[in-house]
C-alpha positions as CSV (number, residue, x, y, z in Angstrom):
1,X,12.5,-10.8,-3.0
2,X,14.9,-8.4,-1.3
3,X,13.9,-7.5,2.2
4,X,14.8,-4.0,3.5
5,X,15.4,-3.1,7.1
6,X,12.0,-2.5,8.6
7,X,11.7,0.6,10.9
8,X,7.9,0.9,10.6
9,X,5.2,-1.3,11.9
10,X,4.4,-3.2,8.7
11,X,1.7,-5.8,8.6
12,X,-2.0,-5.4,8.6
13,X,-1.9,-5.7,4.9
14,X,-4.8,-6.2,2.5
15,X,-6.0,-9.5,4.0
16,X,-6.5,-7.8,7.4
17,X,-7.9,-4.5,6.4
18,X,-4.6,-2.7,5.5
19,X,-3.4,-1.4,2.2
20,X,-0.5,-2.3,-0.1
21,X,1.8,0.5,-1.3
22,X,3.7,-0.1,-4.6
23,X,6.5,2.0,-5.9
24,X,7.6,1.6,-9.5
25,X,11.2,2.1,-8.4
26,X,12.8,2.4,-11.9
27,X,10.6,5.4,-12.6
28,X,11.6,7.3,-9.5
29,X,13.5,10.5,-10.3
30,X,14.7,11.0,-6.7
31,X,13.0,14.4,-6.1
32,X,12.5,13.5,-2.4
33,X,8.9,14.7,-2.2
34,X,7.7,11.4,-0.6
35,X,10.5,11.5,1.9
36,X,9.7,15.1,2.9
37,X,6.0,14.4,3.2
38,X,6.2,11.0,4.9
39,X,9.7,10.5,6.5
40,X,8.4,7.6,8.7
41,X,7.7,5.5,5.6
42,X,10.1,6.8,2.9
43,X,13.8,7.1,2.6
44,X,16.4,8.0,0.0
45,X,18.5,5.1,-1.2
46,X,22.2,6.0,-0.7
47,X,24.1,5.7,-4.0
48,X,21.0,5.4,-6.1
49,X,19.5,8.9,-5.7
50,X,16.0,7.3,-5.6
51,X,13.5,6.9,-2.8
52,X,12.0,3.7,-1.5
53,X,9.5,2.7,1.2
54,X,11.2,1.8,4.5
55,X,10.6,-1.9,5.1
56,X,9.4,-2.5,1.5
57,X,10.2,-5.7,-0.3
58,X,11.5,-5.6,-3.9
59,X,9.5,-7.8,-6.2
60,X,10.7,-9.6,-9.3
61,X,9.8,-6.6,-11.5
62,X,12.1,-4.4,-9.3
63,X,9.2,-2.5,-7.7
64,X,8.9,-2.0,-4.0
65,X,5.8,-3.2,-2.1
66,X,4.9,-2.4,1.5
67,X,1.8,-3.4,3.4
68,X,0.6,-0.9,6.0
69,X,-2.3,-0.6,8.4
70,X,-5.3,1.5,7.3
71,X,-4.4,4.0,10.0
72,X,-0.9,4.5,8.4
73,X,-2.2,5.6,5.0
74,X,-2.3,9.4,5.8
75,X,1.0,10.8,4.7
76,X,1.5,7.9,2.2
77,X,-1.6,9.2,0.4
78,X,-0.1,12.7,0.3
79,X,3.2,11.2,-1.1
80,X,1.2,9.3,-3.8
81,X,-0.7,12.4,-4.8
82,X,2.4,14.7,-4.8
83,X,4.8,12.4,-6.7
84,X,5.6,14.2,-9.9
85,X,6.1,11.0,-11.9
86,X,3.2,9.1,-10.3
87,X,5.3,6.0,-9.3
88,X,3.6,5.5,-5.9
89,X,0.3,3.6,-5.9
90,X,-1.9,2.7,-2.9
91,X,-4.2,-0.3,-3.4
92,X,-7.7,1.1,-3.7
């Protein structure tokens, strides 16, 4: 797995009451909605013209995964709902 520089307080994942965010990176169209709504957790990838979760880990399928505390879901939920191609998923 590829680990990306972590600028957010990750941790507190599903085992400890947090949530896992998954982004189907290949399907991202780079519109930047997630970055605009939730800049603490999302960034544009230079040279790729796609977004990714800051501190996310790329899994074998090429998707990004990030575990966040329950209290950090707010704007990530907004990003999930606003994504025009629905590639952001928060574990229910």
